[in-house]
C-alpha positions, 0 to 999 in steps of 0.5 A, a space after each residue: 667051710 662056713 658053719 651056719 646055724 639058726 638060733 631061736 632066741 629066748 630070755 636066756 639067749 638074749 641075755 647072753 648074745 643080745 639082739 641083732 640091731 644096734 648091737 655095737 651100742 649095747 648100753 644105748 637106751 634104744 638097745 636096752 629098750 629093744 631087749 626089754 620089749 623082746 622079753 615082754 613079747 617072748 611071753 606072747 609067743 614072739 619068734 626072734 631067730 638069729 642066723 649065725 655064721 661061724 658063731 657070728 650074727 649075720 641075720 635075723 627074722 622077727 615075727 609074731 601072731 597077728 593078734 600080738 604083732 606091731 603092724 597095723 593090719 587085721 590078719 586074724 589067724 596069720 603070722 606077721 613078719 616084723 623084720 628080716 635082715 641079713 648082713 651077708 647077701 648072695 648066700 641065701 640067708 634071707 631065704 633060709 630065714 623066710 622058709 623057717 617062718 613059713 614052716 613054723 606057720 604051717 606047722 601051727 596051722 596058720 592061714 598064712 604069713 604077711 609082711 609090710 613093705 615100703 620102698 621109701 625106707 629101709 625100716 621095713 623089709 624089702 619086698 623083692 625077697 618075698 615076691 621071689 617066694 610067691 608072696 602076693 601084694 594084697 593091699 596098699 595104704 597111703 605113703 607107699 605101704 604094701 601088704 604082701 601075703 603067702 597063703 597056707 590055706 584055701 578060701 581064706 579071708 584076706 588080711 586088710 588095713 584100716 581105712 581111716 588114716 585121714 581121720 587118725 592124722 586129724 586127731 593130732 594138731 600139736 607136734 606128736 610122736 607116737 612110738 613103741 620100742 619094737 625097733 631100737 632106732 626109735 630112740 634116736 629117731 625121737 631125739 632127732 625130732 625133739 632137737 629140731 622141734 626145740 630149735 623152732 620153739 616146739 615141744 612135742 607130745 610123746 605117746 608111748 603105745 602100750 599094747 596092740 589095742 593102743 597101736 590099732 586105735 592110734 597109729 596113723 600108718 600101718 608101720 605102727 611103731 613110729 609116727 610123727 604128726 603135726 597139724 594133721 599131717 604125717 612128718 615121718 614114720 622112720 628116722 630123719 636127720 635133724 636138718 630134714 625134720 627142721 625143714 619139714 616142720 618149718 614149712 608147716 609152721 609157715 603154711 
């Protein structure tokens, strides 16, 4: 019989077990940057909970209070889920992790829980699990972003997105990468942009978002942790292959 347990990570546990994503490449810059980021965020109340089956990592959930979250959403008094992922489906592990988050938010008197979803990429959690557990879509943003909410109190102001996405994009005419290290795959995604750009004689500007204020001011999408913009147009908010980046940039250069 399988033994399943939840382990809430802290700096000590992280040192011993490590984070979930990219754990097969523990010496890679992306993995090391993620762990460094986690340790910084633990001090701000970040929750990073791993699910273990017979001692093996099989899933995790990461969430934070809105004022410290890595998503571009106004949601004072709410908890924001960054990631929820399981490697073994059909066992109810996603439900267990989600319920843990909801219970914690309720215990701490939060207004509710929100999560950002986008059907165009696996870089955000799939909305299906959340809809099954009575989350409701309360806002949308360009590029197929949806904000789902589970309310824990009545008569609350709903969370919302900024409404100046076009103005944010227009600020970046040079090829620009905006990123933070909340996701370990950001490093590889950045490298693919740089390789493709170099083939076209472009040198990307690189902006490392330093804090939530920086994120809320500059990010051109709700996802926040990775955006690539050229000539005021969004190239991507998730990892692309070098070939895909090359084609997108070449088209814009010739337009």
